[in-house]
C-alpha positions, 0 to 999 in steps of 0.5 A: 533550502538547497538540495540535500545530497543522498544516495540513489535507491538501488532499485532506481539506479537503472532503467526498469519496468514495473507492474502494479498489482495488489496481492489481493488480486492474486488467486489463492485458495488458502492465501497468496503469500506463498505459492501464488505470489511466487508464481506471479513473481516467476511470470514477472521475471519471465517478462523481464519486469524487475519491480512489483508495485502494490498498495498498502498491505495492512489489515483492512476494514469491511470496505477493503480499502488498503488506504483505511487500515486498522494499523500502520504497522501490521500485515493483513492476516487475510494474505497469509498462505495457510499451507505453511501451517500445514507444513509446520504440523500446526494444521491437519489436511482435514482442517485445511480442507475444511477451510473451503467449506467456510471454516474461518481463517480465525478458527484455523489460526486459533487451532494453529496458535494454540498448538504452537504455544503448547509446542504441540506440532511435528514432534521430533522435527526442527523447524527453524522458522518457528524458533524466531517467534520470541525475537519477533515479539521483542523486535516489534514490541513498540506496536504489536502489543497495542495492535493485539489489544486493539484487534481483540477488543474489536472482536468483543465490541465489533460495532462503531469503532473504538470510540464506542467501547466502554470508557475505561477501555476506550481511554486505555485505563491500565487496570481495565486493559490488564483485566481484559488482557488476562481474560483474552490471553488466547486471543492475544496469542493468536493475533501475535502469532498471525503477525509472526506468520505474516512477516515470516512469509513476507520476508521469504517472499521478498528474498525469493523476488530479490534472488530473481532480480525483482524489487518490491515497491510498497505504498504508505498512506500519509493518513491513517484511519480513525478506527485504528490501533494507531489512533486509539493507542496514540491519541496525543499524536492526532487532533482529537477532542477529549472523547477521542472524536476527530476535530478536523479530518483530511480530504482534498478539494475538487480535482481530476479524480472527484469534481466535488472533492473528497472527504476521507474522514481520516484524523489530522496529525498534531504535527507540533506534538509529533515534532517534540520527539523528532517524529518518532512515530513516523520514523518507526513506521518508515523503519517497518516499511523498509523491512518490507519493501525496496522502494516506498511511495508516500501517498499524498506527498503534497500533504507534507507541504500543505493538507486540506483540513475539513471540519469533522462535522462538515460533510462537504469537502469544499468547505475545507482549507489548506493548512501548512504541513511539516515539510522540511523539518519532517523530511530532514528527520526522516533522512537523518534517520535513514539516509538511504530511505528509498522514498518516491513522492506521489505528487498527483492532484493539485500540486503547486510550486511549493510542493515540487520545490519540497520534493526537489529539495530532497531529490525525491522521484515523482510520478507522471501518468500518461492518462493525465497528459492529453488536455491539449497543452504541449506543456503538460508534464505528463506527456512523454516529451516533458518527462524527467529521467528521475521520475516514474511514468505510469499508464494509469494508477489504481485510482484510474480507469483501465487505459482501454476503458479510459480511451474508449470513454474519451470524447472524439476530439481528445481521442483524436489527439491521443491518436495523433500523439501516439502515431497510431489509430487506437486499434492496439490500445492500451499497448500504444500507451504501454510502448510510450511509457517504456520509451520514456526517459523516466527511470521506472515505467509502471503498468497496471496488470489490467493494462497488460491484459488489455482489460476494459472498465470492468477491471477497474480496481478503484473509483475515488469518491465511491464506497462500493464495488472497489478493491475486488478485481481478481486475476485469472492465471490463464491470462498470464501466458508465455505469449504475453511475457514474451511480448512484454520482454521484447518491448523492454529489450527495445527500450533498455528496461531489462534487468 
């Protein structure tokens, strides 16, 4: 297939710099989608950064992984800034103060949602923000009803996922779902209201950033969690047995990140079933993400060309096999629906010519990671002299060690190679690699905030293939100093990356 012609995303039409930081890393006593996120945006703007990249922002399981969300559409209620509820008269000062004394977010939202639905708030004061509730419910009806039911059911049946629910609820028998909904109306109203507040705050945040010249860069995991509203409500879209168990699951063979490979456990899509209605589920998902972000990364893009399929009963990733993905037909449907879809392909790991050809056919930017460049070959695509202008460059990603931790862990020979390539001694690491990223021809250079802060391995955000100790790192505002902003802004000015 020859390359398609499509518009370049606005955010990638000029050289820019970005910072990678997941919102959960931000300090915030009552949540982060208010003053905390705005404060971080102010810091980015002061530093001349014009892209804020983050991980998926959906509700997570107990392991906190953003890549195993309870919904492909919903936002995480844990990110919501509760102070808005105080401003709207839906909570009192005393109730909000009680949150720091272990009053749960759920309990506060039950109070606020009850008052909202009764109209029992700030009498005589008009809050136009709240008048959009019914429109929000209608606009999101294609996912919100099932999500609210799913979350309410999880509260009644919190162990072992939806497969363990009573069969009539597990199998979505209409009479059983209707009876449950009638019994749990208050819970369903609370969950829908949480989503309304999340999206209200998010759109305000995006507007605030855009006014400062900042673009939001989001992330879509290619697969979804088995224990999710999506799989429960749309079993026909996945390779499941009659009881809802996965027949095959996703993962990857041994690679840079994991010598044994990875067993993700996500159910595999029934791509032939999805193709029947033109991939409608995916188009709805992408449409929702376009409302949240200015740029969207498709995680594990290579899975569209071929994905690693593991028998669900086999714990060893190496016993999987490559299966052809929907590739051309899927992406054609996406860009027919959204000609200006601002998609970036995550093309890391085991990537062959077929994957890169698919990416190039649709003119999708890819990723290079400086930490991957130093295997001794001058032809390594991650080295700056091999970069392409259309691609993105990172010092490291959320799956890497911090750059300082990475550098300190290198063997002596590789560390010397890094020093010779950078022309430095490593005494100013990670800024030597940060400078290299900014000097690259790549249109967008992204640096994890931990690298800007020159943090060691203790600040690593995720270690692939492990289940403990991930997704926990927290920023201290004391680190975001005017001196740091000034140093970064000077570097961006040198390399033409200021807005």
